[in-house]
C-alpha positions, 0 to 999 in steps of 0.5 A, spaced: 311 420 464 304 420 462 300 413 460 299 416 453 307 418 453 309 411 455 305 407 450 308 412 445 315 410 447 314 403 447 310 403 440 316 407 437 321 401 441 317 396 438 317 399 430 324 397 427 328 402 424 328 403 417 334 401 412 337 406 409 335 406 401 340 403 397 343 409 393 341 410 385 346 407 380 350 412 377 346 413 369 349 410 364 354 414 360 351 416 353 352 412 347 357 413 341 353 416 336 349 419 341 354 423 343 356 425 336 349 426 334 348 431 340 355 434 337 351 437 331 346 441 335 352 443 340 359 444 341 362 445 348 370 444 345 371 446 338 368 453 338 372 454 345 379 451 342 378 456 335 375 462 338 380 462 345 387 461 340 385 466 334 384 471 340 389 470 346 395 468 341 393 470 334 398 469 328 403 464 330 409 464 325 414 458 326 419 458 330 418 465 333 415 467 340 408 468 337 408 460 336 411 459 343 405 462 345 400 459 341 404 452 344 404 454 351 396 457 350 394 450 347 398 446 352 393 450 358 388 448 354 388 441 354 390 440 361 384 444 363 380 440 359 382 433 362 387 431 357 394 426 360 400 426 358 400 433 356 407 435 353 410 441 348 416 437 345 421 441 342 425 441 337 430 446 333 428 449 326 431 454 321 427 460 322 424 465 317 420 471 318 417 476 312 420 482 315 416 489 313 410 489 310 412 489 302 410 494 296 410 492 289 409 499 283 409 500 277 414 505 275 412 505 267 408 505 263 402 505 267 404 508 274 401 504 280 401 500 286 400 492 287 399 489 293 404 484 294 406 478 300 412 475 301 413 468 300 415 463 306 424 462 304 425 467 299 430 472 299 430 480 301 430 485 297 433 490 302 429 496 304 432 500 298 428 495 293 430 494 287 427 497 280 428 492 274 423 490 268 418 485 269 418 478 264 411 475 263 410 467 263 403 464 263 406 458 266 411 455 270 412 450 263 412 457 259 418 459 265 422 452 265 422 453 257 426 460 258 433 460 256 438 460 262 441 466 263 434 470 259 432 473 265 438 476 268 437 483 271 429 482 270 424 481 275 419 475 273 412 474 273 408 468 273 401 467 272 396 461 273 389 459 272 386 456 279 379 454 280 374 452 286 373 445 287 370 441 292 376 437 293 381 442 293 385 438 287 386 445 283 392 446 288 396 440 285 395 444 279 396 451 280 401 450 287 408 450 283 407 457 281 408 458 288 413 452 289 418 453 284 417 458 280 422 463 284 426 457 284 427 456 276 427 464 275 433 465 280 437 459 276 436 462 269 439 470 272 432 473 275 433 478 280 427 476 283 420 473 282 413 475 284 406 470 282 399 470 281 397 468 288 395 461 289 388 462 291 381 463 288 378 470 291 378 477 287 380 481 293 386 485 294 389 479 298 395 476 296 396 469 299 403 467 301 406 461 302 412 457 302 417 457 296 424 453 294 430 454 291 434 449 288 441 446 291 446 451 289 441 457 288 441 463 292 434 465 295 432 472 291 426 475 293 419 471 292 413 475 292 405 473 291 400 479 288 393 480 289 389 476 284 386 482 282 393 486 281 396 480 278 390 481 272 391 488 272 399 487 270 397 482 265 393 488 262 398 492 263 402 487 258 396 486 253 396 494 253 404 496 253 404 493 245 412 491 247 414 496 251 417 494 256 414 494 264 418 496 270 417 495 277 420 497 283 419 492 289 421 491 296 420 485 300 425 484 306 424 478 310 430 475 314 433 469 316 434 469 323 437 461 324 435 456 328 430 457 333 425 453 337 419 450 335 415 444 338 410 440 338 404 439 343 401 432 345 396 430 349 392 423 350 386 420 352 388 414 356 385 408 353 383 401 358 389 397 354 395 402 353 399 396 350 394 397 345 397 402 339 394 409 340 389 412 335 393 418 332 389 425 331 393 431 328 393 438 326 398 444 325 398 449 330 402 454 327 399 460 322 402 465 317 403 471 319 397 475 315 391 471 318 390 468 326 390 462 323 383 460 324 381 455 318 388 454 317 389 450 322 386 452 328 379 450 326 383 443 324 386 442 332 379 445 335 376 439 331 380 433 333 381 435 340 374 436 341 372 429 337 377 426 342 374 429 348 367 427 345 369 419 345 371 419 352 364 422 354 362 415 352 367 411 356 374 410 357 375 407 350 380 401 348 386 405 345 388 411 347 387 418 342 393 422 342 392 429 339 398 432 335 399 439 334 405 439 330 409 446 330 412 449 323 408 445 319 407 451 314 415 452 313 417 445 311 414 440 316 418 440 321 414 438 326 412 433 323 418 430 321 420 432 328 415 427 331 416 422 327 424 422 328 422 422 336 417 417 336 419 412 330 419 405 335 412 407 337 407 404 333 401 408 331 394 404 330 392 409 324 393 417 323 387 422 322 389 429 320 384 436 320 387 441 316 383 443 310 379 449 313 372 447 317 367 446 312 363 440 312 365 433 311 362 429 304 367 424 303 370 418 307 377 414 305 381 409 308 387 405 306 385 399 308 378 398 304 381 392 301 385 390 306 379 390 312 373 391 308 369 390 314 372 396 318 372 400 312 364 399 311 363 399 319 365 407 318 362 408 311 355 406 314 356 410 321 357 417 318 352 416 312 347 419 317 351 425 317 352 426 309 358 423 308 359 418 302 364 412 302 370 414 298 374 409 293 381 413 294 386 410 297 388 415 303 394 419 304 394 422 311 396 430 312 402 433 312 403 432 319 402 424 319 409 423 317 411 417 322 404 414 320 407 413 313 414 413 315 411 406 319 407 404 312 401 404 317 393 405 317 390 412 314 384 414 314 382 421 310 376 425 312 375 430 305 372 436 307 368 441 302 374 445 299 370 450 295 372 456 299 378 454 302 383 458 297 379 464 297 381 464 305 388 460 305 394 463 307 391 471 307 389 476 312 382 473 311 383 467 315 380 469 321 375 467 325 369 470 322 370 465 316 368 459 320 360 457 320 359 453 327 353 450 324 359 446 319 364 446 324 359 442 328 358 437 323 366 436 323 367 434 330 360 430 330 363 426 324 370 426 327 367 423 334 364 418 330 369 415 326 375 416 332 370 412 337 369 406 332 378 406 331 379 407 338 374 402 340 376 397 335 380 391 338 384 387 332 388 390 327 386 397 323 389 395 318 388 387 316 382 386 321 387 380 324 390 379 330 395 386 333 401 383 331 408 383 337 410 390 337 418 390 334 423 391 339 424 398 341 432 399 337 436 404 340 442 407 338 449 411 340 
């Protein structure tokens, strides 16, 4: 070894080894507010859900194989997104299916076809159909006033006058035309009933939906005419000048008896699982005419995206549970089954998304007076999204039976329903009707609200200490 090399070696021995640079700490999780604000600009969950289920599954009639495929798809999606305790909770239900596409035809005095769809839980004409005189009623009240037996051997037609509203309040006004008219007409002897669709569009798209028959009254055929065809039928009555109008009606729905449906659940597990969870609900089933995009694929997409977004801000204090209820459209069977199965498990607060995908414009709760501080906190937090604070008492969505049964806390995030009843229960309920910008606003608002609720340490209903859970009662 030469002298220079010896010197270099000695120098190397004299220099202490460099200490390892400590790893940089992970960046802090973004705040809830930042995540909610970011949801307005981009969305990696909600569109993925609603686009996926409407494309890969499509329509999901309750109690059928299609609804079962929808549940399997949703279970796989939740697991892929990292939800825990994902399950399909089965129950049995009476199942009705629509049969072959229906038809309605004016035989005389103005022969022509009309667009019609069967109403849920109505009876069948048989494949040969029925032909009978039509009797017109402007309102359900007029039908109720008809003498007993006066409709024997006839088809009742019942109109309504539904208009667009932001809050959807006209549904309560026009809805009885579908909900009860068939049963009333049947009790007065009618062979069948047709109604003007409960909707606000002017397309030749009938709006289906469930109807009901009083106890002891056998279901008769019931159908909804598209709004233009219903208007045409009413003009026929005006021009007929007392001459009878005769219709041939063919509707072939069937009752399948008891079949299996189910509720899909999944959780973002909280830091303190002993605290009552936050329940986010929607319904997974849809009528057969469309692909269930706005009713209610969008709702399930919104709540699932919000739950995932909240978890991105760090593990929440409370568990967030999503409930994709089954068989809502045909009688709230999923909501009732979930309440029955979980009634002894206290829910902190319930929220549901089931009014399409247009922007949220108002926030309501049922704890505005019992927990004003929390109500005000939420109201202030969502004001930046254009959401006002309402004074109505929140009643919760259809699939929150468990919260109402427990008399618990509820939040309503009111969506703009101006165009909802153009699409509701029609073939137009498809993905292209969802506005991605308004969908993102829903996700942003839900993220903010659910994040506040899931990190609330006190009772959501009262603002006080959380009462001890009652003992779980078991029965034989």
